[in-house]
C-alpha atoms as an extended CHARMM CRD file, in Angstrom:
* protein
*
       120  EXT
         1         1  MET       CA             -0.1380000000        0.1330000000       -0.0550000000  PROA      1               0.0000000000
         2         2  GLN       CA              1.3000000000        3.4490000000       -1.1480000000  PROA      2               0.0000000000
         3         3  SER       CA              1.2450000000        6.2530000000        1.5530000000  PROA      3               0.0000000000
         4         4  ARG       CA              0.4650000000        9.7540000000        0.1800000000  PROA      4               0.0000000000
         5         5  SER       CA              3.0230000000       12.3130000000        0.4750000000  PROA      5               0.0000000000
         6         6  PRO       CA              2.6600000000       15.6290000000        2.3690000000  PROA      6               0.0000000000
         7         7  HSD       CA              2.9660000000       17.1340000000       -0.6330000000  PROA      7               0.0000000000
         8         8  SER       CA              0.2860000000       15.2110000000       -2.4440000000  PROA      8               0.0000000000
         9         9  ARG       CA             -1.9870000000       15.7400000000        0.6640000000  PROA      9               0.0000000000
        10        10  TRP       CA             -1.3870000000       19.5040000000        0.5370000000  PROA      10              0.0000000000
        11        11  LYS       CA             -2.3110000000       19.7380000000       -3.2030000000  PROA      11              0.0000000000
        12        12  GLY       CA             -5.7390000000       17.9440000000       -2.7800000000  PROA      12              0.0000000000
        13        13  SER       CA             -6.1830000000       20.3640000000        0.1550000000  PROA      13              0.0000000000
        14        14  SER       CA             -5.2710000000       22.9690000000       -2.0070000000  PROA      14              0.0000000000
        15        15  HSD       CA             -7.8870000000       22.0980000000       -4.9190000000  PROA      15              0.0000000000
        16        16  ARG       CA            -10.8430000000       21.7700000000       -2.1740000000  PROA      16              0.0000000000
        17        17  GLN       CA             -9.7300000000       24.9890000000       -0.8760000000  PROA      17              0.0000000000
        18        18  VAL       CA             -9.5580000000       26.7220000000       -4.4640000000  PROA      18              0.0000000000
        19        19  ALA       CA            -13.2790000000       25.2200000000       -4.8630000000  PROA      19              0.0000000000
        20        20  LEU       CA            -14.3650000000       26.4920000000       -1.8070000000  PROA      20              0.0000000000
        21        21  ARG       CA            -13.2650000000       29.6970000000       -2.4050000000  PROA      21              0.0000000000
        22        22  ARG       CA            -14.8250000000       29.7390000000       -5.9790000000  PROA      22              0.0000000000
        23        23  PHE       CA            -18.1700000000       28.3940000000       -4.0510000000  PROA      23              0.0000000000
        24        24  LYS       CA            -17.9860000000       31.5380000000       -2.0330000000  PROA      24              0.0000000000
        25        25  ALA       CA            -17.4400000000       34.1470000000       -4.5960000000  PROA      25              0.0000000000
        26        26  GLU       CA            -20.4310000000       32.6630000000       -6.6040000000  PROA      26              0.0000000000
        27        27  VAL       CA            -22.5750000000       33.0310000000       -3.3810000000  PROA      27              0.0000000000
        28        28  PHE       CA            -21.0960000000       36.5990000000       -2.8610000000  PROA      28              0.0000000000
        29        29  GLN       CA            -21.7440000000       37.2880000000       -6.5220000000  PROA      29              0.0000000000
        30        30  ALA       CA            -25.6520000000       36.3540000000       -6.1050000000  PROA      30              0.0000000000
        31        31  LEU       CA            -26.0070000000       39.0610000000       -3.2360000000  PROA      31              0.0000000000
        32        32  ALA       CA            -23.9090000000       41.2560000000       -5.2410000000  PROA      32              0.0000000000
        33        33  HSD       CA            -27.1670000000       43.0570000000       -6.0700000000  PROA      33              0.0000000000
        34        34  PRO       CA            -29.2300000000       45.0680000000       -4.0970000000  PROA      34              0.0000000000
        35        35  THR       CA            -32.7660000000       43.4470000000       -5.1080000000  PROA      35              0.0000000000
        36        36  ARG       CA            -31.2640000000       40.1690000000       -4.2270000000  PROA      36              0.0000000000
        37        37  ILE       CA            -30.0830000000       41.2520000000       -0.9160000000  PROA      37              0.0000000000
        38        38  HSD       CA            -33.9390000000       42.7720000000       -0.5160000000  PROA      38              0.0000000000
        39        39  ILE       CA            -35.4020000000       39.8040000000       -1.3880000000  PROA      39              0.0000000000
        40        40  ALA       CA            -33.2460000000       37.7440000000        1.2510000000  PROA      40              0.0000000000
        41        41  GLU       CA            -33.4590000000       40.0080000000        3.9990000000  PROA      41              0.0000000000
        42        42  CYS       CA            -37.5300000000       39.9020000000        3.3260000000  PROA      42              0.0000000000
        43        43  LEU       CA            -37.2110000000       35.9100000000        3.4180000000  PROA      43              0.0000000000
        44        44  GLN       CA            -35.7900000000       36.4000000000        6.9440000000  PROA      44              0.0000000000
        45        45  GLU       CA            -39.2060000000       36.8790000000        8.2670000000  PROA      45              0.0000000000
        46        46  GLY       CA            -40.0500000000       33.3680000000        6.7350000000  PROA      46              0.0000000000
        47        47  GLU       CA            -42.0700000000       31.8920000000        3.7600000000  PROA      47              0.0000000000
        48        48  LEU       CA            -43.2300000000       34.4650000000        1.5240000000  PROA      48              0.0000000000
        49        49  PRO       CA            -45.6870000000       34.1390000000       -1.6070000000  PROA      49              0.0000000000
        50        50  VAL       CA            -44.1970000000       35.5810000000       -4.9280000000  PROA      50              0.0000000000
        51        51  GLY       CA            -47.1310000000       38.5090000000       -5.0110000000  PROA      51              0.0000000000
        52        52  VAL       CA            -45.9070000000       39.5420000000       -1.3020000000  PROA      52              0.0000000000
        53        53  LEU       CA            -42.2780000000       39.9130000000       -2.5010000000  PROA      53              0.0000000000
        54        54  ILE       CA            -43.5580000000       42.0220000000       -5.6010000000  PROA      54              0.0000000000
        55        55  ASP       CA            -45.3690000000       44.1570000000       -3.3000000000  PROA      55              0.0000000000
        56        56  ARG       CA            -42.8000000000       44.6550000000       -0.4940000000  PROA      56              0.0000000000
        57        57  ILE       CA            -39.5710000000       45.2380000000       -3.2490000000  PROA      57              0.0000000000
        58        58  GLY       CA            -41.6480000000       46.9350000000       -5.6340000000  PROA      58              0.0000000000
        59        59  ILE       CA            -40.2000000000       45.4960000000       -8.9290000000  PROA      59              0.0000000000
        60        60  GLU       CA            -42.0120000000       43.9970000000      -12.0010000000  PROA      60              0.0000000000
        61        61  PRO       CA            -42.9420000000       40.4280000000      -11.6120000000  PROA      61              0.0000000000
        62        62  ALA       CA            -40.4670000000       39.4140000000      -14.5260000000  PROA      62              0.0000000000
        63        63  ASN       CA            -37.6700000000       41.2570000000      -12.5320000000  PROA      63              0.0000000000
        64        64  LEU       CA            -38.4170000000       39.4790000000       -9.4820000000  PROA      64              0.0000000000
        65        65  SER       CA            -38.5500000000       36.2380000000      -11.4640000000  PROA      65              0.0000000000
        66        66  GLN       CA            -35.0830000000       36.8200000000      -12.9450000000  PROA      66              0.0000000000
        67        67  HSD       CA            -33.7270000000       37.6400000000       -9.3770000000  PROA      67              0.0000000000
        68        68  LEU       CA            -35.3980000000       34.7710000000       -7.9130000000  PROA      68              0.0000000000
        69        69  ALA       CA            -33.9470000000       32.5260000000      -10.3850000000  PROA      69              0.0000000000
        70        70  VAL       CA            -30.4760000000       33.6030000000       -9.7040000000  PROA      70              0.0000000000
        71        71  LEU       CA            -30.9320000000       33.0020000000       -5.8570000000  PROA      71              0.0000000000
        72        72  ARG       CA            -31.9650000000       29.4370000000       -6.4640000000  PROA      72              0.0000000000
        73        73  ALA       CA            -29.3750000000       28.6120000000       -9.0000000000  PROA      73              0.0000000000
        74        74  LYS       CA            -26.9530000000       29.1470000000       -6.3430000000  PROA      74              0.0000000000
        75        75  GLY       CA            -29.1280000000       27.2690000000       -3.4580000000  PROA      75              0.0000000000
        76        76  LEU       CA            -29.6490000000       30.1840000000       -1.4310000000  PROA      76              0.0000000000
        77        77  VAL       CA            -33.5170000000       30.2970000000       -1.7810000000  PROA      77              0.0000000000
        78        78  VAL       CA            -36.1090000000       27.4070000000       -1.9730000000  PROA      78              0.0000000000
        79        79  ASN       CA            -39.4440000000       27.5850000000       -3.6340000000  PROA      79              0.0000000000
        80        80  ARG       CA            -42.6860000000       25.5510000000       -3.3050000000  PROA      80              0.0000000000
        81        81  ARG       CA            -46.1640000000       25.3800000000       -5.1790000000  PROA      81              0.0000000000
        82        82  GLU       CA            -49.2300000000       25.5180000000       -3.9140000000  PROA      82              0.0000000000
        83        83  GLY       CA            -52.0620000000       25.8190000000       -5.8490000000  PROA      83              0.0000000000
        84        84  THR       CA            -51.4210000000       28.9590000000       -8.4510000000  PROA      84              0.0000000000
        85        85  GLN       CA            -49.0570000000       30.7240000000       -5.4530000000  PROA      85              0.0000000000
        86        86  VAL       CA            -45.3310000000       30.2220000000       -5.3800000000  PROA      86              0.0000000000
        87        87  PHE       CA            -43.7710000000       30.6540000000       -2.0380000000  PROA      87              0.0000000000
        88        88  TYR       CA            -39.9280000000       31.5560000000       -1.3900000000  PROA      88              0.0000000000
        89        89  ALA       CA            -37.8890000000       30.8620000000        2.1470000000  PROA      89              0.0000000000
        90        90  LEU       CA            -34.2660000000       30.9260000000        2.4720000000  PROA      90              0.0000000000
        91        91  ARG       CA            -32.3660000000       27.7000000000        2.2580000000  PROA      91              0.0000000000
        92        92  ASP       CA            -30.4560000000       27.7800000000        5.2500000000  PROA      92              0.0000000000
        93        93  PRO       CA            -31.4010000000       30.5990000000        8.0460000000  PROA      93              0.0000000000
        94        94  LEU       CA            -27.7280000000       30.8240000000        8.4070000000  PROA      94              0.0000000000
        95        95  LEU       CA            -27.8770000000       33.2070000000        5.4700000000  PROA      95              0.0000000000
        96        96  SER       CA            -29.6880000000       35.6550000000        7.8530000000  PROA      96              0.0000000000
        97        97  GLU       CA            -26.5280000000       35.7530000000       10.3460000000  PROA      97              0.0000000000
        98        98  VAL       CA            -24.3730000000       36.3810000000        7.3160000000  PROA      98              0.0000000000
        99        99  LEU       CA            -26.4040000000       39.2630000000        6.1580000000  PROA      99              0.0000000000
       100       100  ALA       CA            -26.5410000000       40.4420000000       10.0560000000  PROA      100             0.0000000000
       101       101  ASN       CA            -22.6190000000       40.4100000000       10.1530000000  PROA      101             0.0000000000
       102       102  MET       CA            -22.3380000000       41.8290000000        6.9340000000  PROA      102             0.0000000000
       103       103  ARG       CA            -24.8110000000       44.8170000000        7.8890000000  PROA      103             0.0000000000
       104       104  GLN       CA            -22.3770000000       45.1990000000       11.0400000000  PROA      104             0.0000000000
       105       105  TYR       CA            -19.3140000000       44.7800000000        9.1110000000  PROA      105             0.0000000000
       106       106  PHE       CA            -20.5770000000       48.1300000000        6.6850000000  PROA      106             0.0000000000
       107       107  GLN       CA            -21.9880000000       49.7890000000        9.4110000000  PROA      107             0.0000000000
       108       108  ALA       CA            -18.8200000000       49.8420000000       11.3060000000  PROA      108             0.0000000000
       109       109  HSD       CA            -16.7450000000       51.2680000000        8.1370000000  PROA      109             0.0000000000
       110       110  VAL       CA            -19.3750000000       53.5070000000        7.0150000000  PROA      110             0.0000000000
       111       111  GLU       CA            -19.0110000000       55.2810000000       10.5360000000  PROA      111             0.0000000000
       112       112  GLU       CA            -15.3650000000       55.2440000000       10.1240000000  PROA      112             0.0000000000
       113       113  ALA       CA            -15.4990000000       56.8010000000        6.6150000000  PROA      113             0.0000000000
       114       114  LEU       CA            -17.9010000000       59.5480000000        7.8290000000  PROA      114             0.0000000000
       115       115  ARG       CA            -15.5260000000       60.0340000000       10.8660000000  PROA      115             0.0000000000
       116       116  ILE       CA            -12.4430000000       60.5250000000        8.7670000000  PROA      116             0.0000000000
       117       117  LEU       CA            -14.3060000000       62.7710000000        6.4230000000  PROA      117             0.0000000000
       118       118  LYS       CA            -15.1160000000       64.9410000000        9.4170000000  PROA      118             0.0000000000
       119       119  GLU       CA            -11.8060000000       65.1640000000       10.2330000000  PROA      119             0.0000000000
       120       120  ILE       CA            -10.8500000000       66.7990000000        6.6380000000  PROA      120             0.0000000000
């Protein structure tokens, strides 16, 4: 039986790390649009029908559908049909925590930028 060299273990791990970074980047790309962030924030409250999302976000149904398709393709939201209505929900509640952490991060840096501007 051959044992793997430390280099081959590192190389395999490196490929996994690259794949994980690529996956993370794709998730951030999916969230890189203000409307998609708004959708995710609306869904933090729980499952919502498309009609409610349209009302809350204030966009055309076709536009909402395109944004939901991106979020669905990246596995961030799930949907189910009940009669003629389609309901959407966050696939994992951890996304709410990610959004909350990012909000804190941005608020901290916005406050810092404003402080620097005041000093100038």
